[in-house]
C-alpha positions as CSV (number, residue, x, y, z in Angstrom):
1,M,-2.2,-2.7,6.4
2,R,-5.2,-1.2,4.6
3,T,-6.9,1.6,6.6
4,L,-10.7,2.0,6.9
5,T,-12.1,3.0,3.6
6,L,-14.9,5.3,4.9
7,S,-14.3,8.7,6.3
8,L,-15.8,10.3,9.3
9,I,-19.2,11.9,8.7
10,L,-19.4,15.7,9.1
11,L,-22.7,17.6,9.4
12,G,-21.4,20.8,7.8
13,F,-24.5,21.2,5.7
14,F,-26.6,21.5,8.8
15,A,-24.3,24.0,10.4
16,T,-25.1,26.5,7.6
17,T,-28.9,26.2,8.0
18,S,-30.3,29.6,9.0
19,V,-33.3,28.4,10.9
20,M,-32.9,25.5,13.4
21,A,-34.4,24.5,16.7
22,P,-32.0,25.0,19.6
23,L,-31.8,21.2,20.4
24,E,-31.0,20.4,16.8
25,T,-28.3,23.1,16.8
26,R,-26.7,21.7,19.9
27,I,-26.8,18.2,18.5
28,V,-25.0,19.3,15.3
29,N,-22.5,21.3,17.3
30,Y,-21.8,18.2,19.5
31,V,-21.4,15.9,16.5
32,N,-18.9,18.3,14.9
33,A,-17.1,18.7,18.2
34,G,-16.8,15.0,18.5
35,L,-15.5,14.8,14.9
36,A,-12.9,17.5,15.6
37,A,-11.7,15.6,18.7
38,Q,-11.6,12.3,16.7
39,R,-9.6,13.8,13.9
40,A,-7.1,15.2,16.4
41,G,-6.7,11.8,18.1
42,R,-8.5,12.7,21.3
43,D,-10.5,9.5,21.3
44,V,-11.8,9.6,24.8
45,E,-13.1,13.1,24.3
46,A,-14.7,12.1,21.0
47,E,-16.3,9.0,22.6
48,E,-17.8,11.1,25.4
49,T,-19.1,13.7,23.0
50,Y,-20.8,11.1,20.8
51,A,-22.3,9.6,23.9
52,L,-23.8,13.0,24.8
53,V,-25.3,13.2,21.3
54,L,-26.9,9.8,21.6
55,S,-28.3,10.7,25.0
56,L,-30.2,13.6,23.2
57,D,-30.9,11.7,19.9
58,A,-30.5,7.9,20.3
59,G,-30.8,7.4,16.5
60,N,-28.4,10.0,15.3
61,K,-26.7,8.1,12.5
62,Y,-23.7,10.4,12.3
63,A,-22.8,10.0,15.9
64,L,-23.4,6.2,15.7
65,H,-21.3,5.9,12.6
66,N,-18.4,8.0,13.9
67,L,-18.4,6.2,17.2
68,A,-18.4,2.8,15.4
69,L,-15.2,3.9,13.6
70,L,-13.7,4.8,17.0
71,Y,-14.5,1.3,18.3
72,E,-13.0,-0.3,15.2
73,K,-9.8,1.7,15.8
74,M,-9.8,0.4,19.4
75,G,-10.2,-3.2,18.3
76,K,-13.8,-3.5,19.5
77,P,-15.5,-5.0,16.5
78,A,-18.6,-6.2,18.3
79,Q,-19.4,-2.8,19.6
80,A,-18.7,-1.3,16.2
81,V,-21.1,-3.7,14.5
82,S,-23.9,-2.8,17.0
83,L,-23.5,0.9,16.3
84,Y,-23.4,0.4,12.5
85,E,-26.6,-1.7,12.9
86,R,-28.3,1.1,14.9
87,A,-27.2,3.7,12.3
88,V,-28.7,1.5,9.5
89,A,-31.9,1.0,11.5
90,S,-32.2,4.8,11.8
91,D,-31.6,5.2,8.0
92,P,-31.5,2.1,5.9
93,A,-30.1,4.1,3.0
94,F,-27.2,5.5,5.0
95,I,-24.5,4.1,2.7
96,P,-21.4,4.7,5.0
97,S,-22.7,2.4,7.7
98,V,-24.2,-0.1,5.3
99,K,-20.9,-0.4,3.5
100,N,-18.9,-0.8,6.7
101,L,-21.4,-3.2,8.2
102,S,-21.1,-5.4,5.1
103,R,-17.5,-6.1,5.8
104,Y,-18.4,-8.0,8.9
105,S,-20.0,-10.8,7.2
106,V,-16.6,-11.4,5.7
107,Q,-15.0,-11.0,9.1
108,E,-17.3,-13.5,10.7
109,R,-16.3,-16.2,8.1
110,L,-12.7,-15.5,8.8
111,E,-13.1,-15.8,12.5
112,S,-15.0,-19.0,12.0
113,A,-12.2,-20.4,9.9
114,A,-9.7,-19.3,12.6
115,T,-11.3,-21.6,15.2
116,R,-10.1,-24.6,13.1
117,E,-6.5,-25.8,12.9
118,C,-4.7,-24.6,9.8
119,A,-3.3,-27.1,7.3
120,S,-0.1,-25.1,7.2
121,A,1.7,-22.1,8.8
122,A,1.2,-20.1,5.6
123,E,-2.6,-20.7,5.8
124,C,-2.7,-19.5,9.4
125,Y,-0.7,-16.4,8.4
126,E,-3.1,-15.6,5.5
127,T,-6.2,-16.0,7.7
128,G,-4.7,-13.6,10.2
129,K,-3.7,-11.1,7.6
130,R,-7.2,-10.9,6.2
131,S,-8.4,-9.9,9.6
132,W,-5.5,-7.5,9.9
133,D,-6.4,-5.9,6.5
134,L,-10.0,-5.5,7.7
135,G,-8.7,-3.4,10.6
136,N,-9.3,-6.1,13.3
137,K,-5.8,-6.3,14.8
138,A,-7.1,-8.1,17.9
139,A,-8.6,-10.9,15.8
140,A,-5.4,-11.1,13.8
141,L,-3.4,-11.4,17.1
142,S,-5.7,-14.2,18.3
143,I,-5.3,-16.1,15.0
144,W,-1.5,-15.7,14.8
145,E,-1.1,-16.5,18.5
146,R,-3.0,-19.8,18.1
147,A,-1.0,-20.6,14.9
148,A,2.3,-20.0,16.8
149,G,1.2,-22.6,19.3
150,Q,0.4,-25.0,16.4
151,F,3.6,-24.3,14.6
152,P,6.0,-23.3,17.4
153,E,9.2,-23.4,15.2
154,E,7.9,-20.8,12.7
155,A,9.7,-17.6,13.5
156,F,7.5,-15.5,11.1
157,L,4.4,-16.5,13.0
158,V,5.8,-15.5,16.3
159,R,7.1,-12.2,14.7
160,N,3.6,-11.4,13.6
161,V,2.2,-12.1,17.1
162,A,4.8,-9.6,18.3
163,R,3.8,-7.1,15.6
164,A,0.2,-7.3,16.5
165,R,0.9,-6.8,20.2
166,Y,3.1,-3.8,19.3
167,D,0.3,-2.2,17.3
168,L,-2.2,-2.8,20.1
169,T,0.3,-1.0,22.4
170,D,1.3,-4.1,24.5
171,Y,5.0,-3.2,24.2
172,E,6.2,-5.6,26.9
173,G,4.3,-8.4,25.3
174,A,5.7,-7.5,21.9
175,A,9.3,-7.4,23.3
176,R,8.7,-10.9,24.8
177,D,7.5,-12.3,21.5
178,Y,10.2,-10.6,19.4
179,R,12.7,-12.3,21.7
180,K,11.1,-15.7,21.0
181,A,11.2,-15.0,17.3
182,A,14.8,-13.9,17.5
183,A,15.7,-17.1,19.3
184,L,14.1,-19.1,16.4
185,S,15.9,-17.0,13.8
186,P,19.0,-15.5,15.4
187,A,20.6,-14.3,12.1
188,D,17.5,-12.2,11.2
189,N,18.5,-8.6,12.1
190,G,15.0,-7.4,11.1
191,I,13.5,-9.3,14.0
192,R,16.2,-7.9,16.3
193,T,15.6,-4.3,15.3
194,D,11.9,-4.9,15.7
195,L,12.7,-6.0,19.2
196,A,14.7,-2.8,19.7
197,W,11.7,-0.7,18.7
198,A,9.5,-2.6,21.2
199,L,12.1,-2.1,24.0
200,L,12.2,1.6,23.1
201,A,8.4,1.9,23.3
202,A,8.5,0.0,26.7
203,S,11.1,2.5,27.9
204,R,13.7,-0.2,28.3
205,F,16.4,2.0,26.8
206,E,19.6,0.2,27.7
207,E,18.3,-3.1,26.4
208,A,17.3,-1.4,23.1
209,R,20.7,0.2,22.9
210,A,22.5,-3.1,23.4
211,I,20.4,-4.8,20.7
212,C,21.2,-2.0,18.2
213,N,24.9,-2.1,19.0
214,E,24.9,-5.9,18.4
215,V,23.2,-5.4,15.0
216,L,25.6,-2.5,14.1
217,A,28.6,-4.7,14.9
218,Q,27.5,-7.0,12.1
219,D,25.9,-4.4,9.8
220,G,27.3,-0.9,10.4
221,G,24.8,0.8,8.2
222,N,21.7,-0.9,9.5
223,A,19.1,1.9,9.1
224,A,16.6,0.5,11.6
225,A,19.2,0.2,14.4
226,L,20.5,3.7,13.7
227,A,16.9,5.0,13.8
228,V,16.3,3.4,17.2
229,L,19.6,4.8,18.6
230,S,18.7,8.3,17.4
231,R,15.5,8.1,19.5
232,L,17.2,6.9,22.7
233,P,17.9,9.3,25.5
234,K,21.5,10.4,25.7
């Protein structure tokens, strides 16, 4: 999927200013500390640090923007939009937030379309994929899950439901849905190895091993099955 196009906003130019009020200095240091935590994947620390910035400066556009990116990553688009709006209210010419906010008018249209029944399974898939490509995996999951109910015999829709659950770290749910997809398309070793990855992530090691061995009995060089086996505890 396509990643977010805008980068985190760093206040490096402020950090080099020679004369600065103590509060402004602290705010800049907190923003940069939040950025460092965000880049390192310490999302909770970053979120708390940006909250501290906003308690000192409620209109700080850099903290608002970076926190919005965090919420997008967490699958919380409503909170992200609110923060982008606050950043733009603070500075209407702040292009990073203006650009990211503009994507949500597209997302709203997609979500509106997703409330209607699709004319075909392919149409449902494409609607969900557009949400996925915008970074809203939770919305994609909702669209594909509804579509799988509308077209219950379409293995590829159930597989996409499972993939979305996996990416949202619901590994047990992903394994359940991969099993459903595998039952609909039992000859598809790609679905079965996807199931093995989900079982591995869920720490259901022996089930993952059994799936991989079944796949390798049919296709001795299956790279995905071999990769899963290499990650299983001995």
